[in-house]
Structures are given as C-alpha cells and as structure tokens.
N, C-alpha and C positions, 0 to 999 in steps of 0.2 A: 509555440507548442512544439515540443520535440517528441512526437508520437503520432499514433494513427487510431482512428476509430475502427473497432472490430465488433462484429455481432457474435457474442458467445452465448449459447443457449438462445434466448430471445431478447437479450439485453445488450444495450450499447455500452461498450467498454472503451475508455481511452487507455490505450496500451502505450506506455512511454517507451521510447528507444532506450537501449542499454547505454548508449553513448549520449550524453547530454549533461546539462547542469546538475550538480550535486544538490540534493535536498538537504540544506544546512541550516535554514532559518525558518521561523514561523512564516515570514513573508513568502519564502519559496513554496511552502505548503498552501498558503492562501492563493497564490498564483496558479498552482496546479488545480486546486478546487475550482477556481474560476474558469480555467480552461475546460474542465470536465463539464461544468454547468453550461458553458457556451456551446458545447457540442452535444448537449442533451444526453450526456452519458450518465448512467446509473452507477457505474463502477469505474474506478481508477486503478489500473494495474501498474505498480511501480517496481521495476527491477531492483534487487538489492544492491546492484552496482551503483545505483543513483543515490543511495543513502549515505549521509555522512556518518562518521564514527559515532558522533553524539546521538544520532537518531536511535541506535540500538542500545545506548547506555541510558536506561530508564531513569537514572538519577538526574539527568539533565532536564527531563520533562518535555523534550522536544517531540518525541513520538506521541505522547499523550495529548499534547496541545494540538498538534496537526490532525491526529486521527479523530479527536473529539469534535474539532471544527468541521471536518469532512462529514461525520455522521450528523451533526447538527444541520448541515446543508443537504442532507439526504444523498450524500455521495458515499458509497461503500468503497472500501479500499482493500486490494490484494497486494501484498508484498510478495513478489515473485522471485524465487531463487533459493539457494541453500543457506540457511541460517544456522545449521547444526553446530558449527564450531562456536558460534557466539552463544547459542543456548546451552551448550555443554559447559561453557565457562561462566555462565551466570544463571543461578537458580531463579532470580526474579524475572529475567527475560524468558527463561524456559517456561515459567508459570504463565507469563503474559501471552506468549505464543499459544500455549495449550488452551488457555481460557478464550482467547480471541477465536481460535479455530472451532470452538464449541458454539460460538455466537453466529450472528447473521450479517454483521456489518464490517468486520475486519478479519481478513484471513491471511495466513502465511502459507503459500503454496509453492511446490517445487518448480512448477512450470505452467505455461498457459493451458496445457492439456488437463492438468489437475484442476485448474480454475474452471475450465469448460465443463468438466465432469461434475463439479460441485454446483454449477449454475443450471445444469440440465435437470 
C-alpha cells in the first residue's frame, strides 16, 4: 500500500501518495479496494497523478469498472487534484465529473481540504 490512513471528518480515508504505481488496470483498482478494506477505510483518495491516461478516457471503461467495483464493496472514491484540462477537452468526462460530484460515492475534488469539507 502506497498511502496512509487519515481521519477526515469522522471517516477513515486511505489517502494514496502522489508518487506510486499508476492505476492502469482493473486489477490495480481491485488491489486498491482491497487495501482500503484491509484498513477499514470508508473512502479511498486517489491523486490524479496516479491515474493512467486511459482512466479519464471514459470510452475505455476503466474508470467505470473500477469505480463501480469500489461502490459495490462500499468503498467511496475521491479523485484528488485538478482535472479541469481533461474536462474542458471532453464533454462526456465533464458530464461524468459533474454527475459524480452531485452523488455520494465518487467525487472529484481539488485537494484534501475540499474532501474534508465535503465529509464534515
């Protein structure tokens, strides 16, 4: 596990380090979900620097597969960092980010302070 448990609000969050393996396959996502479950974390905070290019290309299905699996295992996910350049270049991604941020299970946040504020 390349991260640390932090308590944000009243919830345990597995916050991944910016430097670490790239989330590039479904197996990578499954491993992270397992890490979060092993730490009894309710949230997984993934820095955008850890995402492969394919993750934010919705046509690959990688994000949908990993995020759905996380939600199925009751692990919420926060993508932490600036995705504005990617959302500006992709209407589907922009719509996905907006819809996710209106929900309760997957959020795109600028930083951990924004995640903390949303969890409080």
